[in-house]
DSSP file (Angstrom, degrees, kcal/mol; ACC not computed):
  #  RESIDUE AA STRUCTURE BP1 BP2  ACC     N-H-->O    O-->H-N    N-H-->O    O-->H-N    TCO  KAPPA ALPHA  PHI   PSI    X-CA   Y-CA   Z-CA
    1    1 A X              0   0    0      0, 0.0     2,-0.2     0, 0.0     0, 0.0   0.000 360.0 360.0 360.0 129.6    0.0    0.0    0.0
    2    2 A X        -     0   0    0      1,-0.1     2,-0.0    34,-0.0    33,-0.0  -0.495 360.0-110.5 -69.9 141.7    1.3    3.5   -0.9
    3    3 A X        -     0   0    0     -2,-0.2     2,-0.3    33,-0.1    33,-0.2  -0.351  26.7-133.7 -71.2 157.0    1.5    5.9    1.9
    4    4 A X  E     -a   36   0A   0     31,-1.9    33,-2.5    26,-0.0     2,-0.4  -0.708  20.9-111.6-103.4 162.0   -0.9    9.0    2.1
    5    5 A X  E     -a   37   0A   0     -2,-0.3     2,-0.4    31,-0.2    33,-0.2  -0.813  31.5-169.4 -96.7 130.8    0.2   12.5    2.9
    6    6 A X  E     -a   38   0A   0     31,-2.8    33,-1.7    -2,-0.4     5,-0.1  -0.991  31.0-109.4-126.0 123.7   -1.0   13.9    6.2
    7    7 A X  E >>  -a   39   0A   0     -2,-0.4     3,-1.0    31,-0.2     4,-1.0  -0.365  28.0-127.6 -60.8 136.4   -0.7   17.7    7.1
    8    8 A X  T 34>S+     0   0    0     31,-1.6     5,-2.6     1,-0.3    32,-0.1   0.746 105.5  59.4 -63.6 -28.0    2.0   17.9    9.7
    9    9 A X  T >45S+     0   0    0     30,-0.3    13,-1.9     1,-0.2     3,-0.8   0.846 104.1  50.9 -67.9 -31.1   -0.3   20.0   12.1
   10   10 A X  T <45S+     0   0    0     -3,-1.0    14,-2.9     1,-0.2    18,-0.3   0.797 104.3  57.9 -75.7 -24.7   -2.8   17.2   12.2
   11   11 A X  T 3<5S-     0   0    0     -4,-1.0    -1,-0.2    12,-0.2    -2,-0.2   0.363 128.4 -98.8 -90.9  11.4    0.0   14.7   13.1
   12   12 A X  T < 5S+     0   0    0     -3,-0.8     2,-0.5     1,-0.3    -3,-0.2   0.537  78.7 137.1  99.1  12.3    0.7   16.9   16.1
   13   13 A X      < -     0   0    0     -5,-2.6     2,-1.9    -6,-0.1    -1,-0.3  -0.770  58.0-126.3 -95.0 127.0    3.7   18.9   14.8
   14   14 A X        +     0   0    0     -2,-0.5     7,-0.3     1,-0.2    -5,-0.1  -0.520  68.9 120.7 -82.1  80.1    3.3   22.7   15.9
   15   15 A X        +     0   0    0     -2,-1.9    -1,-0.2     5,-0.4     6,-0.2   0.174  31.8 121.6-127.2  13.7    3.6   24.3   12.5
   16   16 A X  S >  S-     0   0    0      4,-2.1     3,-1.9    -3,-0.2    34,-0.2  -0.122  83.8 -90.7 -65.0 176.3    0.3   26.2   12.1
   17   17 A X  T 3  S+     0   0    0      1,-0.3    34,-2.9    33,-0.2    33,-0.6   0.832 131.0  46.8 -53.5 -33.0    0.2   29.9   11.5
   18   18 A X  T 3  S-     0   0    0     32,-0.2    -1,-0.3     2,-0.1     3,-0.1   0.241 120.7-106.8-100.4  13.6    0.0   30.4   15.3
   19   19 A X  S <  S+     0   0    0     -3,-1.9     2,-0.2     1,-0.2    -2,-0.1   0.665  85.7 111.5  74.5  13.7    2.8   28.0   16.1
   20   20 A X        -     0   0    0     -7,-0.1    -4,-2.1     2,-0.0    -5,-0.4  -0.678  62.1-124.3-111.9 168.0    0.4   25.3   17.4
   21   21 A X        -     0   0    0     -7,-0.3   -11,-0.2    -2,-0.2    -7,-0.1  -0.672   1.8-148.5-102.2 169.9   -0.7   21.9   16.1
   22   22 A X        -     0   0    0    -13,-1.9    -9,-0.1    -2,-0.2   -13,-0.0  -0.580  31.9-159.5-131.0  62.9   -4.2   20.8   15.5
   23   23 A X        -     0   0    0    -12,-0.1     2,-0.4    -2,-0.1   -12,-0.2  -0.122  13.2-166.8 -66.9 133.4   -3.6   17.2   16.3
   24   24 A X     >  -     0   0    0    -14,-2.9     4,-2.0     1,-0.1     5,-0.2  -0.990  17.8-145.0-116.2 130.9   -5.9   14.5   15.1
   25   25 A X  H  > S+     0   0    0     -2,-0.4     4,-2.5     1,-0.2     5,-0.1   0.857 101.0  53.0 -64.2 -34.9   -5.6   11.0   16.7
   26   26 A X  H  > S+     0   0    0      2,-0.2     4,-1.6     1,-0.2    -1,-0.2   0.901 110.8  47.4 -67.4 -38.5   -6.4    9.2   13.4
   27   27 A X  H  > S+     0   0    0      2,-0.2     4,-2.2   -17,-0.2    -2,-0.2   0.880 111.4  50.4 -71.7 -33.7   -3.7   11.2   11.6
   28   28 A X  H  X S+     0   0    0     -4,-2.0     4,-2.9   -18,-0.3    -2,-0.2   0.952 111.3  49.1 -64.2 -52.6   -1.2   10.4   14.5
   29   29 A X  H  X S+     0   0    0     -4,-2.5     4,-2.0     2,-0.2    -1,-0.2   0.794 106.8  55.8 -67.0 -32.6   -2.0    6.7   14.2
   30   30 A X  H  <>S+     0   0    0     -4,-1.6     5,-2.6     2,-0.2     6,-0.9   0.946 112.5  41.9 -52.4 -58.3   -1.6    6.7   10.5
   31   31 A X  H ><5S+     0   0    0     -4,-2.2     3,-1.6     4,-0.2    -2,-0.2   0.941 112.8  51.9 -55.8 -50.2    1.9    8.1   10.8
   32   32 A X  H 3<5S+     0   0    0     -4,-2.9    -1,-0.2     1,-0.3    -2,-0.2   0.933 108.9  53.1 -53.6 -44.9    2.8    5.8   13.8
   33   33 A X  T 3<5S-     0   0    0     -4,-2.0    -1,-0.3    -5,-0.2    -2,-0.2   0.547 114.2-118.7 -64.9 -12.1    1.6    2.9   11.7
   34   34 A X  T < 5S+     0   0    0     -3,-1.6    -3,-0.2    -4,-0.4    -2,-0.1   0.684  86.2 113.3  75.6  21.3    3.9    3.9    8.7
   35   35 A X  S   <S+     0   0    0     -5,-2.6   -31,-1.9    -6,-0.2     2,-0.3   0.534  73.4  39.4 -99.7  -4.1    0.9    4.3    6.4
   36   36 A X  E     -a    4   0A   0     -6,-0.9     2,-0.3   -33,-0.2   -31,-0.2  -0.987  66.4-143.6-142.8 157.1    1.2    8.1    6.1
   37   37 A X  E     -a    5   0A   0    -33,-2.5   -31,-2.8    -2,-0.3     2,-0.4  -0.872  25.7-120.5-115.9 153.7    4.0   10.7    5.7
   38   38 A X  E     +a    6   0A   0     -2,-0.3     2,-0.3   -33,-0.2   -31,-0.2  -0.776  33.9 168.2 -99.4 129.1    3.9   14.1    7.2
   39   39 A X  E     -a    7   0A   0    -33,-1.7   -31,-1.6    -2,-0.4     2,-0.8  -0.998  25.2-154.8-138.6 135.0    4.1   17.4    5.1
   40   40 A X     >  -     0   0    0     -2,-0.3     4,-2.8   -33,-0.2     5,-0.2  -0.905  10.2-165.5-105.4 109.0    3.5   20.9    6.1
   41   41 A X  H  > S+     0   0    0     -2,-0.8     4,-1.3     1,-0.2    -1,-0.2   0.882  87.5  49.7 -55.5 -44.3    2.5   22.7    2.8
   42   42 A X  H  4>S+     0   0    0      2,-0.2     5,-2.5     1,-0.2    -1,-0.2   0.902 114.5  44.4 -60.6 -47.6    3.0   26.1    4.2
   43   43 A X  H >45S+     0   0    0      1,-0.2     3,-1.6     3,-0.2    -2,-0.2   0.883 109.6  54.8 -67.4 -38.5    6.4   25.3    5.5
   44   44 A X  H 3<5S+     0   0    0     -4,-2.8    -1,-0.2     1,-0.3    -2,-0.2   0.777 105.7  56.2 -63.7 -29.5    7.3   23.5    2.3
   45   45 A X  T 3<5S-     0   0    0     -4,-1.3    -1,-0.3    -5,-0.2    -2,-0.2   0.477 124.9-103.3 -78.9  -7.9    6.4   26.7    0.6
   46   46 A X  T < 5S+     0   0    0     -3,-1.6    -3,-0.2     1,-0.3     2,-0.2   0.510  71.0 143.2  98.8  -1.1    8.8   28.7    2.7
   47   47 A X      < -     0   0    0     -5,-2.5    -1,-0.3     1,-0.1     4,-0.1  -0.527  46.6-120.6 -77.6 148.2    6.5   30.4    5.1
   48   48 A X        -     0   0    0     -2,-0.2     2,-0.4     2,-0.1    -1,-0.1  -0.259  24.9-103.5 -80.6 165.7    7.7   30.8    8.7
   49   49 A X  S    S+     0   0    0      1,-0.2     2,-0.1   -31,-0.1   -32,-0.1  -0.988 106.9  31.4-131.4 124.9    6.1   29.5   11.9
   50   50 A X  S    S+     0   0    0    -33,-0.6     2,-0.3    -2,-0.4   -32,-0.2   0.633  90.8 168.4 -67.2 162.5    4.6   31.3   13.5
   51   51 A X        -     0   0    0    -34,-2.9    -1,-0.1    -2,-0.1     3,-0.1  -0.947  42.8 -86.5-137.3 164.5    3.2   33.7   10.8
   52   52 A X        -     0   0    0     -2,-0.3     2,-0.1     1,-0.1   -34,-0.0  -0.342  53.6-108.4 -64.2 145.2    0.7   36.4   10.4
   53   53 A X        -     0   0    0      1,-0.0     2,-0.8   -36,-0.0    -1,-0.1  -0.500  21.8-137.3 -70.8 145.3   -2.8   35.0    9.7
   54   54 A X        +     0   0    0     -2,-0.1     2,-0.3    -3,-0.1   -37,-0.0  -0.935  43.3 152.3-106.0 108.6   -4.2   35.5    6.1
   55   55 A X        -     0   0    0     -2,-0.8     2,-0.7     2,-0.0    -2,-0.0  -0.956  46.7-133.3-130.9 153.8   -7.7   36.5    6.6
   56   56 A X        -     0   0    0     -2,-0.3     2,-0.5     3,-0.0     3,-0.5  -0.945  29.9-156.9-103.5 117.0  -10.2   38.5    4.6
   57   57 A X  S    S+     0   0    0     -2,-0.7    -2,-0.0     1,-0.2     0, 0.0  -0.827  71.0   4.1 -96.7 126.9  -11.8   40.8    7.2
   58   58 A X  S    S+     0   0    0     -2,-0.5    -1,-0.2     1,-0.1     2,-0.0   0.749  93.3 151.8  71.4  27.4  -15.3   42.3    6.4
   59   59 A X        -     0   0    0     -3,-0.5    -1,-0.1     1,-0.1    -3,-0.0  -0.186  47.7-138.1 -74.8 179.4  -15.7   40.3    3.1
   60   60 A X        -     0   0    0     -2,-0.0    -1,-0.1     0, 0.0    -2,-0.0   0.316  51.5 -93.9-125.7   2.6  -18.7   39.2    1.5
   61   61 A X  S    S+     0   0    0      0, 0.0    -2,-0.1     0, 0.0     0, 0.0  -0.094 118.6  77.4 108.6 -35.2  -17.9   35.6    0.3
   62   62 A X              0   0    0      1,-0.2    -3,-0.0     0, 0.0     0, 0.0   0.585 360.0 360.0 -87.3  -6.5  -16.8   36.8   -3.2
   63   63 A X              0   0    0     -7,-0.0    -1,-0.2     0, 0.0    -4,-0.0   0.497 360.0 360.0 -73.1 360.0  -13.5   38.1   -1.8
């Protein structure tokens, strides 16, 4: 079976914009079982941790 990709923050690595993780027990189990590999897309793209949030404030959904 080929491994799947799991976002690093879901695997418990504190790499979100706010420097925290968003741990998912299921994702952690997949990584521990060797069925998933961990990737932080933002970190792979060169963004720092922590980093300023990217939000649209006062938008209407079309923004």
